[in-house]
Structure formats: C-alpha cells, structure tokens
N, CA, C and O of each residue as an XYZ file, in Angstrom:
520
protein
N       9.494   -117.837     17.765
C       8.816   -116.767     17.438
C       9.543   -115.292     17.380
O       9.274   -114.410     16.564
N      10.522   -115.223     18.425
C      11.322   -114.042     18.658
C      11.978   -113.910     17.345
O      11.917   -112.823     16.770
N      12.554   -114.831     16.851
C      13.564   -114.834     15.746
C      12.541   -114.569     14.468
O      13.085   -113.897     13.593
N      11.343   -114.907     14.210
C      10.527   -114.749     13.252
C      10.195   -113.127     13.316
O      10.258   -112.511     12.252
N       9.913   -112.555     14.288
C       9.696   -111.150     14.503
C      10.769   -110.372     14.206
O      10.588   -109.408     13.462
N      11.981   -110.627     14.692
C      13.111   -109.960     14.298
C      13.580   -110.108     12.866
O      14.391   -109.293     12.426
N      13.106   -111.136     12.078
C      13.229   -111.264     10.672
C      12.409   -110.295      9.910
O      12.870   -109.620      8.990
N      11.117   -110.241     10.337
C      10.021   -109.326      9.771
C      10.347   -107.898      9.867
O      10.197   -107.115      8.928
N      10.842   -107.545     11.141
C      11.398   -106.272     11.339
C      12.485   -105.840     10.513
O      12.414   -104.731      9.984
N      13.470   -106.565     10.337
C      14.711   -106.477      9.581
C      14.167   -106.225      8.163
O      14.494   -105.210      7.548
N      13.344   -107.142      7.647
C      12.816   -107.036      6.322
C      12.232   -105.688      6.071
O      12.475   -105.110      5.012
N      11.477   -105.158      6.985
C      10.739   -103.804      6.871
C      11.648   -102.688      6.926
O      11.509   -101.668      6.252
N      12.673   -102.924      7.822
C      13.643   -101.848      8.089
C      14.597   -101.583      7.099
O      14.972   -100.429      6.891
N      15.065   -102.629      6.411
C      16.063   -102.473      5.387
C      15.522   -101.673      4.089
O      16.387   -101.023      3.503
N      14.345   -101.635      3.611
C      14.041   -100.563      2.662
C      13.796    -99.419      3.076
O      13.906    -98.464      2.306
N      13.408    -99.253      4.384
C      13.266    -97.728      4.754
C      14.592    -97.221      4.929
O      14.769    -96.065      4.545
N      15.534    -97.817      5.413
C      17.006    -97.292      5.708
C      17.655    -97.033      4.292
O      18.425    -96.090      4.111
N      17.300    -97.925      3.297
C      17.858    -97.568      1.911
C      17.146    -96.349      1.482
O      17.833    -95.409      1.080
N      15.982    -96.249      1.510
C      15.281    -95.148      0.995
C      15.665    -93.809      1.791
O      15.789    -92.755      1.167
N      15.846    -93.867      3.145
C      16.472    -92.633      3.854
C      17.743    -92.239      3.199
O      17.960    -91.066      2.892
N      18.724    -93.357      2.943
C      19.991    -92.853      2.537
C      19.802    -92.369      1.242
O      20.387    -91.310      1.013
N      19.147    -92.847      0.329
C      18.795    -92.294     -1.116
C      18.359    -90.850     -0.937
O      18.932    -89.922     -1.507
N      17.394    -90.707     -0.179
C      16.905    -89.207     -0.003
C      17.707    -88.334      0.414
O      17.655    -87.195     -0.049
N      18.651    -88.694      1.413
C      19.587    -87.901      1.793
C      20.884    -87.440      1.153
O      21.564    -86.443      1.399
N      21.070    -88.501      0.193
C      22.377    -88.341     -0.674
C      22.322    -87.086     -1.547
O      21.258    -86.707     -2.037
N      23.517    -86.424     -1.742
C      23.651    -85.380     -2.610
C      23.081    -85.701     -4.062
O      22.512    -84.852     -4.747
N      23.276    -86.895     -4.420
C      22.794    -87.196     -5.873
C      21.432    -87.054     -5.960
O      20.962    -86.564     -6.987
N      20.588    -87.459     -4.898
C      19.090    -87.345     -5.006
C      18.651    -86.042     -4.949
O      17.523    -85.842     -5.399
N      19.355    -84.969     -4.440
C      18.895    -83.764     -4.387
C      19.092    -82.822     -5.722
O      18.562    -81.717     -5.833
N      19.950    -83.436     -6.736
C      20.059    -83.014     -7.981
C      18.781    -83.007     -8.585
O      18.071    -83.984     -8.347
N      18.282    -82.009     -9.403
C      17.078    -82.111    -10.099
C      17.539    -82.093    -11.611
O      18.319    -81.258    -12.069
N      16.953    -83.123    -12.331
C      17.215    -83.153    -13.798
C      16.333    -81.941    -14.495
O      15.131    -81.767    -14.298
N      17.141    -81.174    -15.314
C      16.248    -80.133    -15.994
C      16.574    -80.420    -17.608
O      17.670    -80.778    -18.041
N      15.421    -80.191    -18.364
C      15.475    -80.151    -19.738
C      15.487    -78.764    -20.267
O      14.628    -77.936    -19.965
N      16.500    -78.529    -21.078
C      16.537    -77.074    -21.719
C      15.163    -76.882    -22.610
O      14.793    -77.685    -23.467
N      14.544    -75.787    -22.285
C      13.385    -75.395    -22.902
C      13.759    -74.108    -23.842
O      14.193    -73.061    -23.360
N      13.541    -74.307    -25.222
C      14.093    -72.978    -25.973
C      13.120    -71.781    -25.627
O      11.892    -71.860    -25.612
N      13.887    -70.649    -25.348
C      13.175    -69.431    -25.118
C      12.253    -69.075    -26.263
O      12.481    -69.278    -27.455
N      11.218    -68.534    -25.751
C      10.098    -67.931    -26.550
C      10.803    -67.058    -27.776
O      11.797    -66.378    -27.523
N      10.359    -67.097    -28.845
C      10.872    -66.333    -29.927
C      10.506    -64.734    -29.689
O       9.389    -64.422    -29.277
N      11.366    -63.896    -29.931
C      11.126    -62.425    -29.757
C      10.091    -61.963    -30.843
O      10.290    -62.120    -32.048
N       9.156    -61.478    -30.401
C       7.978    -60.972    -31.474
C       8.587    -59.789    -32.334
O       9.211    -58.859    -31.822
N       8.373    -59.903    -33.544
C       8.707    -58.627    -34.444
C       7.698    -58.609    -35.377
O       7.484    -59.630    -36.030
N       6.939    -57.462    -35.573
C       6.020    -57.250    -36.717
C       6.297    -55.763    -37.191
O       6.447    -54.848    -36.381
N       6.347    -55.611    -38.417
C       6.606    -54.222    -38.961
C       5.637    -53.987    -40.036
O       5.303    -54.873    -40.823
N       5.149    -52.681    -40.066
C       4.417    -52.051    -41.208
C       4.458    -50.746    -41.360
O       4.749    -49.992    -40.431
N       4.163    -50.341    -42.572
C       4.505    -48.881    -42.807
C       3.161    -48.020    -42.546
O       2.005    -48.440    -42.608
N       3.581    -46.762    -42.251
C       2.383    -45.846    -41.915
C       1.700    -45.517    -43.323
O       0.487    -45.338    -43.428
N       2.583    -45.455    -44.382
C       2.048    -45.325    -45.599
C       2.842    -45.992    -46.659
O       4.013    -45.658    -46.837
N       2.302    -46.877    -47.344
C       2.993    -47.743    -48.182
C       3.106    -47.160    -49.673
O       3.667    -47.869    -50.508
N       2.636    -45.990    -50.029
C       2.802    -45.315    -51.111
C       3.007    -43.802    -50.995
O       2.208    -42.991    -51.462
N       4.160    -43.464    -50.325
C       4.282    -42.111    -50.019
C       4.805    -41.299    -51.131
O       5.555    -41.828    -51.952
N       4.424    -39.878    -51.243
C       4.900    -39.059    -52.099
C       6.381    -38.653    -51.760
O       6.820    -38.903    -50.638
N       7.073    -38.098    -52.605
C       8.480    -37.557    -52.280
C       8.226    -36.231    -51.440
O       7.284    -35.450    -51.571
N       9.139    -36.171    -50.674
C       9.437    -35.098    -49.614
C       8.253    -34.989    -48.303
O       7.776    -33.999    -47.749
N       8.021    -36.498    -48.084
C       7.103    -36.614    -47.027
C       7.703    -37.430    -46.023
O       8.763    -38.018    -46.236
N       6.986    -37.513    -44.761
C       7.611    -38.287    -43.686
C       6.721    -39.615    -43.430
O       5.497    -39.483    -43.416
N       7.251    -40.787    -43.244
C       6.546    -41.943    -43.067
C       7.216    -42.549    -41.833
O       8.264    -42.130    -41.342
N       6.535    -43.523    -41.411
C       6.996    -44.197    -40.182
C       7.062    -45.695    -40.231
O       6.084    -46.269    -40.710
N       7.998    -46.356    -39.836
C       8.094    -47.880    -39.740
C       7.397    -48.256    -38.341
O       8.007    -47.978    -37.309
N       6.327    -48.788    -38.281
C       5.662    -49.158    -37.041
C       6.137    -50.491    -36.697
O       6.142    -51.370    -37.559
N       6.503    -50.697    -35.608
C       7.101    -51.978    -35.049
C       6.275    -52.511    -33.714
O       5.990    -51.746    -32.793
N       6.003    -53.605    -33.721
C       5.374    -54.328    -32.558
C       6.429    -55.421    -32.048
O       6.870    -56.281    -32.810
N       6.791    -55.324    -30.733
C       7.737    -56.238    -30.210
C       7.567    -56.314    -28.682
O       6.440    -56.127    -28.223
N       8.398    -56.522    -28.020
C       8.296    -56.519    -26.574
C       8.668    -55.168    -25.933
O       9.308    -54.331    -26.570
N       8.274    -54.970    -24.704
C       8.479    -53.581    -24.114
C      10.003    -53.447    -24.253
O      10.802    -54.384    -24.250
N      10.296    -52.089    -24.381
C      11.686    -51.453    -24.307
C      12.702    -52.044    -25.214
O      13.877    -51.713    -25.061
N      12.348    -52.937    -26.200
C      13.348    -53.605    -26.882
C      14.065    -52.499    -27.977
O      13.479    -51.531    -28.461
N      15.218    -52.820    -28.192
C      16.033    -51.908    -29.238
C      15.412    -52.304    -30.528
O      15.045    -53.457    -30.753
N      15.296    -51.242    -31.441
C      14.773    -51.434    -32.817
C      15.869    -50.765    -33.785
O      16.286    -49.615    -33.647
N      16.267    -51.659    -34.777
C      17.145    -51.002    -36.042
C      16.392    -51.304    -37.172
O      15.816    -52.383    -37.311
N      16.368    -50.303    -38.074
C      15.680    -50.527    -39.282
C      16.891    -50.156    -40.481
O      17.823    -49.373    -40.296
N      16.689    -50.738    -41.438
C      17.488    -50.482    -42.855
C      16.596    -50.468    -43.910
O      15.888    -51.442    -44.166
N      16.570    -49.345    -44.601
C      15.821    -49.230    -45.722
C      16.614    -49.378    -46.942
O      17.556    -48.598    -47.085
N      16.385    -50.250    -47.838
C      17.200    -50.462    -49.075
C      16.441    -49.796    -50.408
O      15.566    -50.331    -51.090
N      17.033    -48.475    -50.576
C      16.632    -47.876    -51.770
C      17.315    -48.215    -52.767
O      18.259    -48.970    -52.535
N      17.083    -47.795    -54.144
C      17.732    -48.264    -55.361
C      19.053    -47.951    -55.364
O      19.838    -48.734    -55.898
N      19.530    -46.704    -54.744
C      20.984    -46.459    -54.865
C      21.713    -46.158    -53.526
O      22.880    -45.767    -53.517
N      20.940    -46.366    -52.327
C      21.456    -46.174    -51.109
C      20.834    -47.007    -49.965
O      19.728    -47.506    -50.174
N      21.351    -47.175    -48.950
C      20.723    -47.887    -47.774
C      20.734    -46.925    -46.669
O      21.724    -46.256    -46.372
N      19.584    -46.876    -46.059
C      19.569    -45.913    -44.798
C      19.159    -46.666    -43.583
O      18.178    -47.409    -43.541
N      19.979    -46.426    -42.589
C      19.994    -47.059    -41.319
C      19.151    -46.182    -40.108
O      19.496    -45.005    -40.007
N      18.285    -46.568    -39.364
C      17.684    -45.731    -38.260
C      17.474    -46.699    -37.021
O      17.305    -47.911    -37.152
N      17.502    -46.089    -35.906
C      17.574    -46.836    -34.645
C      16.453    -46.210    -33.710
O      16.165    -45.027    -33.891
N      15.860    -46.873    -32.805
C      15.042    -46.395    -31.834
C      14.722    -47.489    -30.882
O      15.393    -48.517    -30.966
N      13.681    -47.395    -29.888
C      13.269    -48.164    -28.907
C      11.805    -48.354    -28.848
O      11.028    -47.434    -29.103
N      11.412    -49.586    -28.502
C       9.893    -49.778    -28.246
C       9.597    -48.999    -26.986
O      10.494    -48.699    -26.199
N       8.202    -48.642    -26.784
C       7.819    -48.124    -25.490
C       7.424    -49.299    -24.549
O       7.707    -50.473    -24.789
N       6.663    -48.819    -23.331
C       6.209    -49.860    -22.450
C       5.230    -50.897    -22.856
O       5.042    -51.947    -22.241
N       4.572    -50.493    -24.025
C       3.616    -51.567    -24.573
C       4.195    -52.252    -25.607
O       3.517    -53.078    -26.218
N       5.410    -52.034    -25.924
C       6.094    -52.752    -27.183
C       6.026    -52.244    -28.394
O       6.339    -52.926    -29.369
N       5.588    -50.919    -28.510
C       5.359    -50.467    -29.912
C       6.508    -49.333    -30.159
O       6.901    -48.580    -29.268
N       6.927    -49.324    -31.328
C       7.878    -48.252    -31.763
C       7.548    -47.876    -33.026
O       6.858    -48.599    -33.744
N       8.060    -46.588    -33.450
C       7.722    -45.866    -34.659
C       9.191    -45.228    -35.127
O       9.751    -44.350    -34.471
N       9.673    -45.733    -36.221
C      10.829    -45.163    -36.710
C      10.626    -44.240    -37.832
O      10.010    -44.613    -38.831
N      11.095    -43.086    -37.729
C      10.751    -42.103    -38.804
C      11.739    -42.111    -40.110
O      12.944    -42.329    -39.989
N      11.197    -41.886    -41.199
C      11.869    -41.902    -42.378
C      11.285    -40.818    -43.200
O      10.075    -40.787    -43.422
N      12.200    -39.825    -43.712
C      12.025    -38.819    -44.360
C      12.247    -39.191    -45.860
O      13.381    -39.521    -46.206
N      11.235    -39.158    -46.767
C      11.389    -39.571    -48.228
C      11.647    -38.403    -49.087
O      10.752    -37.580    -49.279
N      12.987    -38.259    -49.696
C      13.361    -37.303    -50.524
C      14.159    -37.748    -51.648
O      15.261    -38.253    -51.437
N      13.722    -37.613    -52.784
C      14.272    -37.914    -53.932
C      14.438    -39.531    -54.262
O      15.325    -39.993    -54.980
N      13.502    -40.227    -53.654
C      13.508    -41.758    -53.787
C      12.954    -41.977    -55.282
O      12.196    -41.159    -55.804
N      13.346    -43.022    -55.859
C      13.000    -43.460    -57.132
C      11.586    -43.930    -57.260
O      11.299    -45.069    -56.891
N      10.669    -43.113    -57.769
C       9.179    -43.424    -57.993
C       9.075    -44.871    -58.512
O       9.777    -45.281    -59.436
N       8.210    -45.582    -57.905
C       7.909    -47.004    -58.432
C       8.922    -48.109    -58.029
O       8.714    -49.291    -58.302
N      10.037    -47.675    -57.361
C      10.930    -48.817    -57.053
C      10.669    -49.110    -55.577
O      10.756    -48.265    -54.686
N      10.342    -50.390    -55.407
C       9.933    -51.060    -54.188
C      11.177    -50.807    -53.111
O      12.294    -51.223    -53.420
N      10.998    -50.202    -51.991
C      11.958    -50.052    -50.928
C      11.647    -51.128    -49.904
O      10.538    -51.145    -49.370
N      12.526    -51.977    -49.623
C      12.319    -52.941    -48.635
C      13.215    -52.513    -47.244
O      14.402    -52.190    -47.204
N      12.417    -52.601    -46.323
C      12.762    -52.275    -44.744
C      12.933    -53.427    -44.047
O      11.969    -54.163    -43.837
N      14.304    -53.754    -43.558
C      14.363    -54.780    -42.786
C      14.572    -54.422    -41.385
O      15.342    -53.494    -41.137
N      13.965    -55.063    -40.411
C      13.865    -54.571    -39.061
C      14.492    -55.693    -38.308
O      14.410    -56.872    -38.654
N      15.238    -55.173    -37.063
C      15.814    -56.151    -36.165
C      15.440    -55.581    -34.834
O      15.645    -54.398    -34.564
N      14.951    -56.334    -34.095
C      14.551    -56.156    -32.539
C      15.551    -56.918    -31.630
O      16.023    -58.011    -31.945
N      15.808    -56.334    -30.609
C      16.746    -56.952    -29.598
C      16.471    -56.523    -28.264
O      16.302    -55.357    -27.908
N      16.438    -57.605    -27.509
C      16.002    -57.582    -26.066
C      16.835    -58.494    -25.302
O      16.749    -59.710    -25.475
N      17.699    -57.934    -24.402
C      18.462    -58.835    -23.607
C      19.389    -59.652    -24.632
O      20.023    -59.042    -25.492
N      19.450    -61.031    -24.520
C      20.356    -61.622    -25.525
C      19.353    -62.173    -26.718
O      19.836    -62.935    -27.555
N      18.095    -61.833    -26.794
C      17.408    -62.376    -27.795
C      17.196    -61.408    -28.989
O      17.046    -60.206    -28.770
N      17.180    -61.920    -30.268
C      17.012    -60.974    -31.351
C      16.133    -61.661    -32.445
O      16.191    -62.867    -32.681
N      15.339    -60.808    -33.071
C      14.554    -61.246    -34.016
C      14.399    -60.292    -35.233
O      14.670    -59.108    -35.029
N      14.035    -60.629    -36.352
C      13.927    -59.754    -37.622
C      12.694    -60.175    -38.264
O      12.228    -61.314    -38.261
N      12.138    -58.965    -38.904
C      11.001    -58.956    -39.727
C      11.298    -57.883    -40.796
O      12.335    -57.221    -40.763
N      10.361    -57.737    -41.735
C      10.447    -56.802    -42.798
C       9.164    -56.326    -43.250
O       8.111    -56.929    -43.039
N       9.280    -55.074    -43.968
C       8.015    -54.423    -44.556
C       8.499    -53.656    -45.824
O       9.654    -53.856    -46.200
N       7.830    -52.934    -46.399
C       8.196    -52.302    -47.554
C       7.280    -51.150    -48.042
O       6.172    -51.034    -47.517
N       7.646    -50.352    -48.947
C       6.996    -49.206    -49.357
C       7.333    -48.937    -50.880
O       8.414    -49.341    -51.309
N       6.526    -48.327    -51.645
C       6.966    -47.851    -53.041
C       6.742    -46.394    -53.187
O       5.573    -46.042    -53.343
N       7.698    -45.459    -53.162
C       7.384    -44.075    -53.441
C       6.683    -43.964    -54.969
O       6.809    -44.691    -55.955
N       5.924    -42.792    -54.755
C       5.284    -42.544    -56.060
C       5.599    -40.980    -56.483
O       5.168    -40.528    -57.543
C-alpha cells in the first residue's frame, strides 16, 4: 500500500514540477508578438474656392492628425509652387495661396503631404482659375 501511495504521489508531482520549471524558464516569459501595421495617417484636402478669380487669396484646407506637418505643391501650367504649414490641435490646417496671373481654365492640381512622427500620407485637391 505504501508503495502504491508513493507511486500516485510521484505521478501527481511530476507534471507539477515540469509545469513549475516551464513557467520559471526564461523562454516561457518571452511573449510572442505579431506586428500590427500602424493606422494610416489621415489626409483630406479641399479648396476654400475651387473657381478663384485672378489676384485673390484661396486656402488649401487640410484635415489630418493634431500638429502634423503639411506640405502642399500647386502645379500650375508654367510653374510649381510649394507651401508649408502645420495642423492645429484639432488636426486642421489651412495653407494660403495667392492667385496671380494663373492661366484661366487650366486645372491646377495641389498635392498635399502630411507628416507626423515617422508616418506620412498624401492626398490632393484642385482648383481652376477663371
């Protein structure tokens, strides 16, 4: 009977000891992680006036994350104009463009790049001078 009890105790103790060693081992404390792609940086652009007259001021309105850097590039028929700025605490920015001597009827595409930390995103809008 004594031998039988010892066998049962040994049988019960072996898995518990193995589990204790597994839990205490450094390999067991390592946690497997799966890389999750960062959420895309939001970029939305629109013009304050999509049909401006010559010699007027318009704005590229940009929606992104708070305090993101904003770079815009307007592609006119004969020249490209680059302007920069930052979004405010709500993630909104307005980049000013003065329209002077633009070719009437020529669609001007404005490419927008927003940057925050190591993230970057692009969007675009356009206007047509009249």
